[in-house]
N, C-alpha and C positions, 0 to 999 in steps of 0.2 A: 505493500502498499505506501507508503516512506516514498519507492520511489517514483508516484505518480507526480511525483512535487520535489522533484529532481531535474534539472536540466539531461536532453533534451526535452522529455513528457513535460516537464511543467509549461516550456514558451508553446507544445501543443495545445496545452490546456486551456494554456490561455487564448491562443488563437480558434480554438473550437467553438469555447464560449464566442468569444466577438464575433466570429459565423456568425451562427448560430442569433444571435441577439437583432445584428446589424440585416440576415435577409426574413424575419419574423417583420423589423421594423417598414422595411423595403417592398415587402410584404404588403403590408396593412398600408400605404402611402401608396401602392398600386393601385392594390381596387379601388378602392376610392374617391382617385382623382377623377375629373372628367377629361373628356378622351379629346384633344382638336379634332376638329374634318383633315383627312387626310394624312393622321398620323397613329404612330403604334400603344395601345394601351396599355395600362401597367403590367399589367398580367401577362402580356406578350414581352418587353422588357427585363420585370421579371423569372422570366424561364428561358429568352439570351440569359443572363446574368448569373444565375442559376445552375446554367450549361457550361458558359465562361471560364464556371472554379471546375467545375472535375475536371473540364479541357485542359488546364490548366493545371491541377495536380496530375492527368496523365503526365504531361510534358518536360514538370518541373520530376521526376519520378526517375527518368528514361532520361534525362538529360544529366541531369548530378549525376547519372551512374554510369555516364559517358566524360563524362569533364566538356562534357561541349555548348554547355549552359541552354539554357529555358528557351532566348532570341530564336535559336537555332529552327528549330520547330514553330515558334509562335508564327515568327517574321511571315515567313517562306507561306504555310500552309495557307493563310489571315491571304495572304496577297494574293495564292491562288486559287481557292475561292472561296475572297470576299470582294463587296466593289468598298470596304472601305477605306480611303483616302491612305494612300501607302507613307506620305509624313507623319502621321497619326498614330497607321501600323507601324511603321519602323522605332516612331518613340513612346512606345510602349514593347517593345522586342527589346530594348535596349532597359529599359525599367523590367522585366520580366526577367532576362539573363542576369542582371545587377543583384537583385533578390533571391535569385535559387543562389545564386556565389557565397551573397553574406550568411545564408543562412547554413549553408551545408559549412562554414569556412571550421568556425567552431567544432565539429564532429575532425573532420581533418586533421584539428593544432592538435585536439587532445590522444587524438591516437597514430603522432608524427607520421603520417600518411603523406603528406600534406610540404612540403617543404619553403618553410619560411623565407630563406636564404637567396632561393632559385626566383620569389616573385617577387621581394623588394629587387629585385637585380631587372625585374623586366618592365613593373612597377611604372617607373615614368613615361620609358617608348612607347607603352601602350594608351600612357594615357596621350600619350602628345598627337598619336596616328589616331587614337578614337575623336578629338574634339576637331582634329581637322575635317576629318571624314563628316560626321557631324553636319559640319560648316557646307561641305560639298555640296551633303544631299538636298541642304535646304535652297542652296542653290540652282539644284536643277530641279527642280520642284516647282522652283515660282519661274525659269527662264525658257524651261523644251516645254512643259503643260503634257497634254498626253500622249506623246511619241516619247517625251520622256521615262515617264509611267510603265510604257513596253519594253522600254531600254531596261531599265534597271528590272522588272521582271525576267529579263532572259539574260541577262549578266547573273545574277543571280541562282541562274537555274545550271548554266553552264556552270556555276564553283560550284553548286554540291553534288553535278554530278563528277566534277574531279572528285570530289571527297569521298563518293560512293568508292572511285571507279580505284581512289586512297587503300580502304581502309581493306577491300574485296583481295587487290593482290600483295599489301600487306602483309595480308594471311597472323600467323600464332607470332611470326618471325620475331612482329613491332614491338611486343610483350618485353618483350625483353633485352635488347638492346646488346650489342653487343661494341666494347671499346676501347681497341687497338691501341689507340698513343694518347693519355690525358697535353695537352698545351698547356708552356710555363706562366701563360696569363690563369688559365682558367684553377689550374692548382693553387697557383697564391692568393685565388679567389678565396679553396677553402668551403662551397659550395653543396658539397657532397652531406649525408644527412640519414645513416640508419634507420630504420624502423622494421615492424614485427610483423611480416605479412602472412596475417592468419590466413589463406586457402592454402599457403605451402607449409602453415607454423613451424614456421622458423624464425631472423630474423637475417634480413637482407642490408647488405652494404654495395650499395652502387658508384659506381666513378662517372664524374662527367666531362667533358671536352668540350670547342668551342665555344665559351661564355662569352667571344669578342661579337661574334657572328650573329647571336643570335637574338642581339638587342634592333638587328635592323630588317630582319625577321618579324618583331616583335608589333614595330612601327607600323609594319605594311599590313599585318596583319589590323591592330589599329585602325588605320583608317576604311577597313572594311567593314570594321565592328560598328562604327560611327556613320558612316554612308548609305550600307544596310538594313541597320538597327539587331543584328545578326547577337551580339555578345562574342559571338567572335572567338569563342573556345571553340570551337567545329579545326579553327587553325590554329588556335595557341597546342595541344596538345601534340597535334600531329609537329606543327614545331622542334616544338621542345624531342618527342622522342626523334624526329627524322636529327636535326645539328647539333642537339647537349646531347644525346642516345638516355634521359630519362625515361625511364622502365613505364608503358604506360599507366598505369593505376596513378603513382603517383603524378605524371602527367595531366592525367583526368585531374585530379586532386588539387595541384597548383592551378589549375588552368579555373577554377570553383574558388578560387582566393583570393585571383588575377581579375576577374570579373570582378567581384566586389567592391577591388579596390580603381575597376578606371574607369570604366560604362556608370559609375555618376559622377566622369567628369566629359565625359561623351554626348548624357541626357538632357546637361547643360541649352544646348543654344537649342534644342526643339522646347523645352520648357519654354524661354524665352518668344518662341515665336510660339506659344498660344497650340503644342499640336498636342500634347499631354489632358484628357482628360479626366477628371478622376473620377469620374460614375463607369467609366469604360475600362478605366487600368485595375482598379479597384478589387475586382473577382478574381481577377487575374496576380495581384498581390496575393492576397491570401490562400489561392491551389500552391503559388510557387514556395511559401514559406512551410503547408506542413506538409507540400511534396519531397521539399529539397532537403528537408530533417531525413524525412523517409529512404530517398534512395544514400544519401550520407552515411548512414546506419548499412545499406547495404553495401553500398559501395565497399569499405571496408575488410568485409568474409567472402563477398562474390569475388568468380575465380572472371581476370581481367578482360578474357575476349565474350564471356558470355554474350554481356550488350554492343557486340559487336555488328551482327548481322538483323538487329535491331534497330539497331540506328540507320544500317544499310538500304533498309525497305525503307523510313522514314524519309530517305531524301533522296533518293528514286523516284517515290512517289510525288512529292513536291517539285522533287523534277520538272515533272512530268505538268502539273498545275502551272508552273510556273511558265515554262516555256511556250505552251497552248495558249497560255492568259495572252503574254507577252506581243505574241503573232498576230490575236486577234486585236490588242490594241494596236498591232502595230493596220492593224484590217489588212495582215496577209493569206489570214485564214477569217475562217463564220465562227461561230462558236461551239463549241463542244457538244458532245453530247451526252446525258449522266450518265447513260448507258453504257455510254466508250470508260467517263471516269474509272465508272465500278465494275469494269476488265479490265484497265490495269492495276485498280486497286487490290481483287481478289491476285492476280498474276500474280506480283508483286510479291505481297505476302502468304501463297501457298513458298513458294520461293523459302523466304525470310523461316517460317514452320521446318520446312523444312532442313535447311541447315543449322537452326539448332535444337534436332529432334541429333542430328548426326551430331555434335559440337559435345550433346551433351549424354553421348554415351560412352562407357569407360573403355579408353585403348587398353 
């Protein structure tokens, strides 16, 4: 019983209580308010917001385990399958990514899975890139109109496809990179940090390399994060993994910590532009808090490669929606029928389920 009043369960209980009270109040106001002509009824708005919470919870759960940040799932799906203005979606996507990172940080720090030295080293570079990217997104939205919206969606689709291919071809080798040589600069920084790997039942001490090169890569990641409103954990994880040889689970934990640090910078240009709508963002935040806490607890114990195939499925399905919607906005194709989207969804996730079953079988 005392466990319910200790972190992180105390935070979860408080958020659940706030969630229940808020939705009861919202339901009472929504059902009693008059609907203006042509407007959306209060009950309908309540239903949407309630659905947003459950979707946000699921996104945070998967995103924190994969270390990609909630925005990488939220932003592409909202851009691909809704007509909400992209500036609002990208602003909310950064908040989603930021909160999923902030909430999971405590668990990663307590268990030693997150490497704070690496995160601090990368934080300034990520913040500079993210702020610049956000300014670029506002410029494109103001100057390029619908054509710019279409180009943004298609560019994001190509990026997600590239990332999905990376996760496929990388295989299990990306989980524990081999370091053949540690350069003198990285050795002087002394950023290594042993941790207990619960899935293997032993302490892992991993070497790192190329600490100088990671700064340039993280600036580029920050530019993508601020521009697309993704949070860019999807790029932070492979950047650390490929350049610095950070183990996959550690890179995923570092990604969450770094998102909490850097996306609070990227969100300011959107905030000053009025692109953050509290009523739209609130249910996503609560879902991120609860899903992020649970996802962090799972990541500490789960095998590093288990969620890889699930993320591949999300990315390729979102890529399909982004490319088709971008082509439609550019007037290259007509609207895609719902049944085609359904067929693509079934095909992609049938492959995902098959791969997860194969991965779960003992060798």
